[in-house]
ROKE-508733 format. One line per 8 residues: number of its first residue (from 1); for each residue x negated, y, z negated of C-alpha. Coordinates in steps of 0.2 Angstrom, whole numbers. Example, Ala and Ser with C-alpha at 12.3 -4.5 7.8 and 13.67 -1.06 7.14 Angstrom:
residues 2
1> -62,-22,-39; -68,-5,-36 .
***
This chain:
residues 593
1> 0,0,0; -8,16,6; -10,31,-7; 1,46,-4; -11,61,-2; -9,73,-16; -5,91,-10; -19,104,-14 .
9> -13,117,-26; -12,135,-19; -24,141,-33; -38,131,-27; -39,119,-42; -45,101,-40; -33,87,-41; -35,72,-51 .
17> -24,58,-56; -11,63,-69; -19,81,-72; -23,97,-63; -40,104,-67; -42,123,-69; -51,132,-55; -69,133,-56 .
25> -75,151,-60; -87,160,-48; -98,165,-63; -100,147,-68; -105,141,-51; -118,156,-50; -126,150,-67; -128,133,-61 .
33> -136,138,-45; -148,149,-54; -153,135,-66; -157,123,-52; -171,135,-45; -179,138,-62; -197,132,-62; -202,119,-74 .
41> -218,127,-79; -220,146,-83; -232,157,-72; -239,175,-73; -224,180,-62; -212,171,-73; -219,169,-90; -203,164,-98 .
49> -195,152,-87; -180,148,-99; -176,166,-103; -164,168,-89; -156,152,-93; -154,156,-111; -147,173,-107; -135,166,-95 .
57> -128,154,-107; -126,167,-121; -108,166,-128; -97,181,-128; -96,191,-144; -81,186,-155; -68,200,-158; -64,204,-176 .
65> -47,201,-182; -38,217,-184; -32,221,-202; -14,224,-203; -9,239,-213; 8,244,-221; 18,257,-213; 19,275,-220 .
73> 37,273,-225; 33,258,-236; 19,267,-245; 30,282,-248; 43,271,-255; 31,265,-268; 28,283,-273; 10,285,-267 .
81> 3,303,-265; 7,309,-248; -10,317,-247; -19,301,-251; -7,292,-239; -12,303,-224; -30,304,-229; -33,287,-220 .
89> -26,293,-203; -41,301,-193; -38,317,-184; -44,314,-167; -46,332,-162; -56,335,-178; -67,320,-175; -71,326,-157 .
97> -75,343,-163; -87,336,-176; -95,325,-163; -98,339,-151; -104,352,-164; -122,357,-163; -134,353,-177; -141,371,-177 .
105> -123,378,-178; -121,386,-196; -106,379,-206; -90,388,-206; -83,397,-221; -68,390,-230; -59,407,-228; -43,405,-219 .
113> -39,419,-207; -22,428,-207; -10,423,-193; -7,437,-181; 7,440,-169; 9,451,-153; 21,466,-159; 27,482,-151 .
121> 20,499,-157; 31,507,-171; 44,520,-167; 44,537,-175; 58,531,-187; 47,517,-194; 36,530,-202; 50,536,-214 .
129> 52,528,-231; 66,514,-230; 83,520,-237; 94,512,-249; 106,499,-242; 123,504,-235; 137,499,-248; 156,499,-250 .
137> 165,500,-267; 167,484,-276; 174,479,-293; 177,491,-307; 173,485,-324; 177,500,-335; 161,510,-337; 151,501,-324 .
145> 156,502,-305; 149,490,-293; 145,491,-274; 144,477,-261; 130,477,-249; 137,479,-231; 120,475,-221; 113,461,-231 .
153> 97,455,-222; 97,436,-223; 100,420,-212; 102,401,-215; 85,396,-207; 75,398,-223; 68,415,-220; 65,429,-233 .
161> 63,448,-230; 54,462,-239; 54,480,-234; 40,486,-223; 35,503,-216; 23,510,-203; 7,518,-209; -7,525,-198 .
169> -20,519,-211; -17,501,-205; -21,501,-186; -27,483,-185; -10,477,-193; -2,487,-180; 2,501,-193; 13,490,-204 .
177> 12,487,-223; 24,482,-237; 34,495,-246; 49,496,-259; 66,504,-259; 74,515,-273; 75,513,-287; 57,510,-290 .
185> 57,500,-305; 61,482,-311; 78,477,-306; 88,464,-297; 83,462,-279; 94,467,-265; 86,455,-252; 84,441,-265 .
193> 102,439,-269; 117,431,-262; 127,441,-249; 142,440,-261; 133,449,-276; 138,466,-280; 126,478,-288; 128,493,-300 .
201> 121,510,-295; 104,506,-303; 104,488,-297; 102,482,-315; 119,474,-316; 127,461,-305; 144,453,-303; 155,445,-289 .
209> 173,441,-285; 168,425,-277; 162,408,-285; 145,405,-292; 132,416,-284; 114,420,-290; 103,436,-290; 85,436,-294 .
217> 74,450,-301; 61,459,-290; 48,453,-302; 39,436,-301; 31,430,-317; 16,419,-314; 6,419,-330; 7,426,-348 .
225> 21,430,-360; 35,441,-355; 52,447,-363; 68,454,-356; 86,456,-361; 103,453,-353; 119,461,-359; 136,453,-356 .
233> 147,465,-347; 161,453,-343; 162,435,-348; 174,423,-357; 192,428,-356; 198,423,-373; 185,428,-386; 183,419,-403 .
241> 180,434,-414; 194,446,-418; 183,462,-413; 181,456,-396; 199,451,-394; 204,469,-398; 194,474,-383; 199,462,-370 .
249> 206,468,-354; 196,472,-339; 180,467,-349; 185,449,-351; 185,436,-336; 174,426,-326; 158,417,-332; 139,419,-331 .
257> 123,410,-333; 106,417,-335; 88,411,-336; 73,409,-323; 72,402,-306; 59,398,-293; 59,402,-274; 66,385,-269 .
265> 82,388,-280; 97,391,-269; 106,408,-271; 123,400,-268; 122,390,-284; 121,394,-303; 105,395,-313; 101,377,-319 .
273> 110,369,-305; 94,360,-298; 76,356,-304; 70,374,-298; 79,384,-312; 82,384,-331; 97,393,-338; 109,396,-352 .
281> 128,395,-349; 140,406,-358; 152,392,-363; 147,384,-379; 129,392,-377; 123,376,-369; 106,375,-360; 107,368,-343 .
289> 94,361,-331; 97,350,-315; 116,352,-319; 114,343,-335; 121,354,-350; 115,350,-367; 119,358,-384; 109,373,-389 .
297> 119,386,-399; 128,381,-415; 144,371,-413; 158,381,-407; 148,396,-403; 148,405,-386; 140,420,-378; 154,434,-378 .
305> 156,452,-372; 144,464,-379; 131,451,-384; 113,454,-379; 103,439,-374; 84,440,-375; 72,428,-365; 54,425,-369 .
313> 44,416,-356; 27,409,-358; 16,403,-344; -2,397,-344; -16,406,-335; -17,403,-316; -34,395,-319; -26,381,-330 .
321> -11,380,-318; -23,376,-304; -31,362,-314; -14,354,-316; -9,355,-298; -26,349,-292; -26,334,-303; -41,339,-314 .
329> -32,344,-330; -38,335,-345; -28,336,-361; -43,332,-372; -54,346,-364; -42,359,-359; -36,363,-377; -38,381,-377 .
337> -31,392,-362; -44,405,-360; -33,417,-350; -46,429,-343; -60,416,-340; -49,404,-330; -40,418,-320; -55,428,-314 .
345> -59,417,-299; -41,412,-296; -32,425,-287; -43,431,-272; -41,433,-253; -47,415,-251; -32,408,-261; -18,420,-256 .
353> -12,421,-238; 3,431,-232; 8,424,-215; 22,436,-210; 28,447,-195; 38,463,-194; 55,463,-188; 67,478,-185 .
361> 86,477,-190; 98,492,-191; 83,504,-188; 75,497,-204; 58,488,-204; 56,471,-213; 43,458,-215; 50,441,-211 .
369> 42,425,-217; 47,407,-220; 52,404,-239; 47,389,-249; 59,374,-247; 65,360,-259; 53,345,-260; 58,327,-258 .
377> 51,322,-275; 61,335,-285; 77,331,-275; 76,313,-280; 73,318,-298; 88,329,-297; 99,316,-287; 90,299,-288 .
385> 95,288,-273; 107,274,-276; 96,261,-268; 79,267,-272; 64,256,-273; 59,248,-290; 43,258,-290; 51,274,-286 .
393> 41,289,-294; 56,298,-299; 63,284,-308; 48,276,-316; 38,291,-322; 45,307,-330; 37,324,-326; 21,327,-335 .
401> 4,337,-332; -5,322,-325; 9,315,-314; 4,307,-298; 15,318,-288; 10,337,-289; 28,342,-288; 32,333,-304 .
409> 18,340,-314; 22,351,-329; 13,367,-336; 6,362,-354; 11,375,-367; 25,383,-356; 42,387,-364; 57,398,-363 .
417> 64,405,-379; 81,412,-381; 87,426,-393; 105,433,-396; 107,450,-404; 89,449,-410; 90,432,-418; 79,418,-411 .
425> 91,404,-406; 77,392,-402; 66,386,-388; 77,380,-374; 64,372,-363; 46,367,-364; 34,360,-351; 41,369,-336 .
433> 37,362,-319; 22,369,-310; 25,380,-294; 8,383,-286; 4,373,-270; 4,358,-267; 19,358,-280; 28,370,-269 .
441> 28,368,-250; 34,380,-237; 47,376,-224; 41,366,-209; 32,376,-195; 20,385,-207; 3,381,-214; 4,370,-230 .
449> -5,373,-246; -5,392,-246; 1,404,-259; 9,420,-252; 10,428,-269; 29,426,-271; 28,410,-281; 32,410,-299 .
457> 47,411,-310; 60,425,-308; 72,432,-321; 89,427,-314; 107,428,-317; 122,419,-310; 140,426,-310; 157,418,-306 .
465> 173,427,-302; 171,443,-311; 158,438,-324; 145,452,-326; 128,455,-334; 116,470,-335; 97,467,-336; 85,477,-347 .
473> 67,474,-342; 60,486,-354; 50,494,-360; 64,499,-373; 75,485,-379; 91,484,-389; 84,471,-400; 65,470,-397 .
481> 56,456,-405; 45,460,-420; 29,459,-409; 35,472,-397; 42,482,-411; 25,485,-418; 26,472,-432; 9,463,-431 .
489> 12,453,-446; 26,443,-438; 20,427,-430; 30,425,-413; 21,409,-409; 33,397,-418; 30,380,-426; 33,370,-411 .
497> 20,379,-400; 4,370,-396; -13,376,-402; -17,381,-384; -5,396,-385; -10,401,-403; -28,402,-398; -25,411,-381 .
505> -21,428,-388; -9,432,-375; 2,447,-380; 21,447,-378; 24,461,-364; 40,468,-356; 44,463,-339; 43,481,-333 .
513> 24,481,-335; 23,466,-322; 32,478,-309; 17,490,-310; 5,475,-308; 15,468,-294; 15,485,-284; -4,486,-286 .
521> -7,468,-280; 4,472,-264; -7,487,-261; -23,478,-263; -18,463,-252; -11,475,-239; -29,482,-238; -36,464,-238 .
529> -25,460,-223; -30,475,-214; -49,471,-216; -45,453,-211; -37,459,-194; -51,472,-192; -64,457,-193; -54,447,-181 .
537> -54,462,-169; -73,462,-169; -77,475,-183; -94,478,-189; -99,480,-207; -108,496,-212; -112,500,-230; -108,517,-238 .
545> -92,519,-227; -74,520,-230; -60,510,-224; -52,523,-212; -36,531,-217; -34,521,-233; -33,532,-248; -36,528,-266 .
553> -26,514,-275; -16,519,-290; -18,507,-305; -4,502,-317; -8,516,-329; -8,529,-315; -27,531,-314; -36,532,-297 .
561> -45,516,-292; -56,524,-279; -68,509,-279; -54,498,-272; -54,508,-256; -71,517,-255; -88,510,-251; -81,495,-242 .
569> -81,494,-223; -81,506,-207; -75,502,-190; -88,503,-176; -89,498,-158; -75,508,-150; -60,499,-144; -56,483,-152 .
577> -51,468,-141; -33,464,-138; -23,454,-150; -21,435,-146; -4,431,-139; 1,419,-152; 18,425,-154; 31,437,-147 .
585> 41,451,-156; 53,443,-167; 72,447,-167; 82,445,-183; 97,434,-182; 111,438,-195; 122,426,-204; 139,435,-204 .
593> 148,424,-217 .
***
């Protein structure tokens, strides 16, 4: 019986019985051909006859097994620090720039330049001081008449606005600098309040005919001990004491809360609603934080019409604060908070950057910049997810100074004390949450880790449906604490205060004193921003000159600080180069709710 010829496969492989052999590679045939002609004995022209064969038979390198890493979401679910999570991801652009960097190139400075935008020249009206906002008549609560702001500058995109003005002394900033509106004193802030807030003529009293709305003062408290008062103008409708019942009428109605809040706290919610504010409510005199009221005043007691509520806030120095947020705080070492020593190198142009740009609305000039936004860690602390991971940071570790998450770190020695009609009611809150970056983060689209000078705790008040309070930021108070009244023998520290505060020597000061410091800081940093822009435009340093057009800086006590503006720099070199086209003129979008 003849064998049936097997078909030849199309790929050229040899056919055998029961199997098909793989095709013979060309490289293998070439190696066999070379080995067939290798001489058996080496010669001067071919000293190593077996070298070629050994090289041809060298095996290919074995590829290493790739290590499988967990995803970013899994690591975030376990509560790992976001900075350490992303630290392992290489930045390709940065790696390429480092590889191409010349060895002789000097290292760059850590100084971060100010972001600049292409803007139009100012109009003649921009050189005029900003006027007070337009108002319409509002509620009438007896002796105090309120006014509603008709042109409230705000929107829902997380922007904040401060007044600006054109000044020929700042040519490299395109003649724009920060300014204030009347009245020039510590008060409630027109722009940092809900649109439904109504103000008294001096902007020290607030009310509303709507639901809960909040107003912040125009002072940010960042370190030190501060005192201020709030007087109840309209509150609980049915008072408990007979003298207040005899006066009820237009003075009684609505509710209020008062305390402190950070930039992240919403103006459309009351003080104490979330993790960014601490407050006292009029009903039962309860303290409230993260919408969790707790007993504070004696049982059956409330804050009534005519009561004067005092607040004393204590914050550690910015130097100690930075240790906390940077994770270097040591409880055993940092026992005494040396306020001056720790703060001397804290606030400087290397750590405070104000990225903002001027916008025009209703013939008024403003600086617009993105505000700080709530963080995921504090949102979970306030409202824990129903199906959170077992190792969730918010659920496993309460806030403390050495918490793995910067947003959940607290300030050692900080507290908020409450007085009523001159009597100390107690310490309502201790170990307040830290606010310096990275504990606070700006909205997306801006550079992270920067402090623009607005971070801090603000004196705040919330009113509801006719409730009203009037602020007194000093220096004269209705019920001054003994320390402010000049009684040095009275110890205002308290038994529960740590040794850190007792040894720091921080004096209790009225909030009105902080307003003067804040104005001086704004002037100094406007000059710093101008010098920064001048340097970006190719300016040249020259000793003994003056910063053109910049006059003397007025200190908090009224003295002239000529050294702040003189003997610094002078502009040379003629025309400066054009500004980089990193942005366009911004147009303000209003929220007409």
